[in-house]
C-alpha positions, 0 to 999 in steps of 0.5 A, spaced: 473 385 352 473 392 352 469 392 359 475 388 362 480 394 360 480 401 364 484 405 359 486 403 352 490 407 347 491 404 340 497 408 335 496 414 339 500 420 336 500 427 338 504 432 333 505 440 334 506 445 329 512 450 331 514 456 327 521 459 328 518 466 328 511 469 329 511 472 322 511 465 319 504 464 322 501 470 319 504 469 312 501 462 312 494 465 314 495 470 309 499 466 303 496 459 304 498 453 300 505 453 303 507 450 310 512 454 314 511 450 320 515 445 323 512 438 325 514 436 333 511 429 335 510 429 342 508 422 342 509 417 337 505 410 336 503 409 343 499 402 344 497 401 352 492 398 356 491 399 363 486 394 367 481 396 372 484 397 379 491 397 376 496 402 379 501 404 373 507 408 374 509 412 368 517 415 368 521 418 364 526 424 363 523 431 362 520 432 355 519 425 354 511 426 353 509 423 360 504 430 361 502 430 354 500 422 354 496 424 361 492 430 358 490 425 352 487 420 357 484 425 361 481 428 355 484 435 355 488 434 349 486 430 342 491 426 339 493 427 332 492 420 330 490 414 334 484 411 338 483 413 346 478 409 350 477 410 357 472 406 361 470 410 368 470 417 371 477 420 370 479 425 376 486 428 374 491 432 377 495 435 372 498 442 371 498 446 377 492 449 378 489 447 372 481 447 371 481 453 377 479 460 375 484 464 379 478 470 380 474 465 384 474 463 391 477 456 393 470 454 395 467 456 388 472 452 384 471 446 388 463 446 386 465 448 379 471 442 378 466 437 381 460 439 376 465 438 371 467 431 373 460 429 373 457 431 380 451 434 382 451 440 386 448 436 392 453 431 391 459 436 392 455 439 398 455 432 401 463 431 400 465 438 401 467 438 408 471 432 407 474 436 401 476 442 406 478 438 411 483 434 406 486 441 403 487 444 410 487 451 408 483 454 413 480 461 411 483 461 404 478 457 402 473 463 401 479 467 398 480 468 391 485 462 388 490 468 385 492 469 392 494 462 394 501 459 394 503 454 389 502 449 395 495 451 397 493 450 390 495 443 389 492 442 396 485 444 394 486 441 387 488 434 390 483 434 395 478 435 390 480 429 385 481 424 391 475 425 394 469 425 389 469 417 388 473 417 381 474 410 377 480 413 374 485 417 378 491 421 374 496 424 378 502 428 374 508 430 379 504 436 382 504 432 389 512 434 389 509 442 390 506 440 397 510 440 404 512 433 407 506 432 411 501 433 405 505 429 401 504 423 406 497 425 407 496 424 399 500 418 399 496 415 404 489 417 400 492 414 394 493 407 397 486 407 400 484 409 393 488 403 390 485 398 395 478 400 393 480 398 386 481 405 383 485 405 377 491 410 378 496 413 373 502 415 377 507 420 374 513 421 379 521 422 379 521 418 386 523 411 384 522 409 391 514 411 390 513 408 384 516 401 386 512 401 392 506 403 390 505 401 382 503 394 380 506 396 373 511 401 370 511 404 363 518 408 361 517 414 356 523 416 352 523 422 347 515 421 345 515 413 345 513 408 350 520 404 350 518 399 356 512 397 360 513 391 365 515 390 373 516 397 376 523 394 379 526 393 372 523 399 369 526 403 374 533 400 373 532 402 365 530 409 367 536 410 371 540 407 366 537 412 361 539 418 366 546 416 367 547 415 359 551 419 354 546 417 349 539 417 352 535 418 345 537 411 343 534 406 348 536 400 345 543 402 345 543 404 353 540 397 355 546 394 351 550 390 353 545 387 358 547 382 362 544 378 368 549 375 372 549 370 378 554 370 383 556 365 388 557 369 394 550 372 392 547 366 395 548 365 402 545 361 407 541 364 413 541 362 420 535 357 419 539 353 413 535 356 408 537 359 401 536 367 400 532 368 394 536 368 388 536 375 384 538 376 377 542 383 377 541 388 372 547 391 369 549 397 365 554 402 363 560 403 358 565 399 362 570 404 362 571 402 369 568 395 371 566 392 378 570 386 379 568 384 386 563 386 392 563 383 399 560 384 406 566 384 411 567 384 418 573 389 421 578 383 420 576 383 413 572 376 413 567 375 409 560 375 412 553 373 410 549 375 416 550 381 420 547 382 427 543 389 429 548 393 433 554 391 430 559 394 424 560 391 417 563 393 411 561 393 404 568 392 400 568 394 392 573 392 388 574 395 381 579 396 375 579 401 370 580 400 363 582 407 361 586 413 365 580 416 370 581 422 374 573 423 376 571 416 379 565 416 384 563 409 387 556 409 390 552 404 394 545 403 395 542 398 400 534 396 399 529 391 402 526 386 398 520 391 396 526 395 392 525 401 398 532 404 398 534 404 406 540 408 405 545 410 399 551 414 399 557 415 394 564 417 395 563 424 392 557 425 397 562 423 403 567 428 400 572 422 399 576 424 393 578 417 389 585 417 386 587 417 379 587 411 376 591 409 370 589 404 365 588 397 368 589 399 375 585 396 380 582 399 386 579 397 393 574 402 396 570 400 403 564 403 406 564 402 413 557 402 416 554 401 423 548 396 422 542 399 425 537 395 420 532 391 423 532 383 422 530 382 415 533 381 408 537 386 404 540 387 397 546 392 395 546 395 389 553 398 386 554 404 382 561 407 379 560 413 375 563 420 373 562 426 377 558 428 372 553 422 373 556 418 366 555 411 368 561 406 368 558 400 371 552 399 375 550 392 378 543 392 381 542 387 387 549 384 387 549 382 394 544 379 398 545 379 406 541 378 412 540 382 419 539 377 425 537 379 432 533 385 431 528 383 435 527 389 440 524 393 435 519 393 429 520 396 422 526 397 418 531 401 422 533 401 429 533 408 431 536 405 438 531 409 442 532 410 450 527 410 455 527 415 461 521 415 466 520 422 469 515 421 475 511 427 478 513 429 485 508 425 489 505 429 495 502 425 501 497 428 506 497 426 513 491 427 517 
């Protein structure tokens, strides 16, 4: 039933007419009957349903159609073809400062935007103090918006859309403009709205945020909806697209798609229970191939558990299938929620790898201190060119467990120290 759906898109497409020269547009008006425009389809046959209370992450390269899709859902654009059905009050943070009149003050824009979103002046007045406190722009609230910095504009815009009790919240990359403190405040507010059952569409290039925040993810590619699924899987495919030399052909990018199972990925924990079996996602053109990856100690012995405070190595063995001189090898350590705890590569570490001949093999060892708290972690390995072309990438290839991290909480042991500096004590004698 439609009442059980928050957003429904059926065969939605958006076409723009582009002219090579302004004169062509004039000729078409003066001499009708001949089209001088080129058709550009920003969206093609989008079919999508979003359930109430769902948080959907949308990823894709610049120009893939993400913003156009969100504007159609928000009602600021009309689709060329197809049907759009939205159930509930939509609050959208799209283009920076969209909906704000630069000549009006921030206070005036808050009331105007609130009324556009369906609130009465009394309802906006009741929420105004919360909006002002969230925006935290001080006296600028009574100054014209044209005097604001880009960060101040997005502060005020997000404060409005996030504090008017939306049924559907749309956020399109604008949060990247704010400073770190404001971004943390925004993410906290988004999590609160998620807990309250608000339907959220979240566009971001921050893959970790999409995996942590979203229940599903959608991948846009050249105006098409290529995939909708689990955030981790979609982010993996998005990463493959970014590192591909042919991102337009989505199916080719994913082929060959291999899901591998390695025996050394299934260690026994200290309590004799088996770690979760993970199915690795693999992509790349296989010019260089990952042969083996192991977690080792300094004596080169393989390990499956590591103690907090100890040293360990991630040993990567690979083979080149052609002559290579621009090889880069990277590692990414994640927790079981997919959050990247640490990542680096030989290029970032200023380590120039030797030139490899055809069928030559190479072993690279990353040496790390284990500052991780106890828990289960995975290692993703990537091999690519210095320009980012993917040779071989295997996601969550190795699983290991960290033990004996009982003197701290969280994910990372920052090895805090404590010093007590007592004030001088004066004794008064009678």
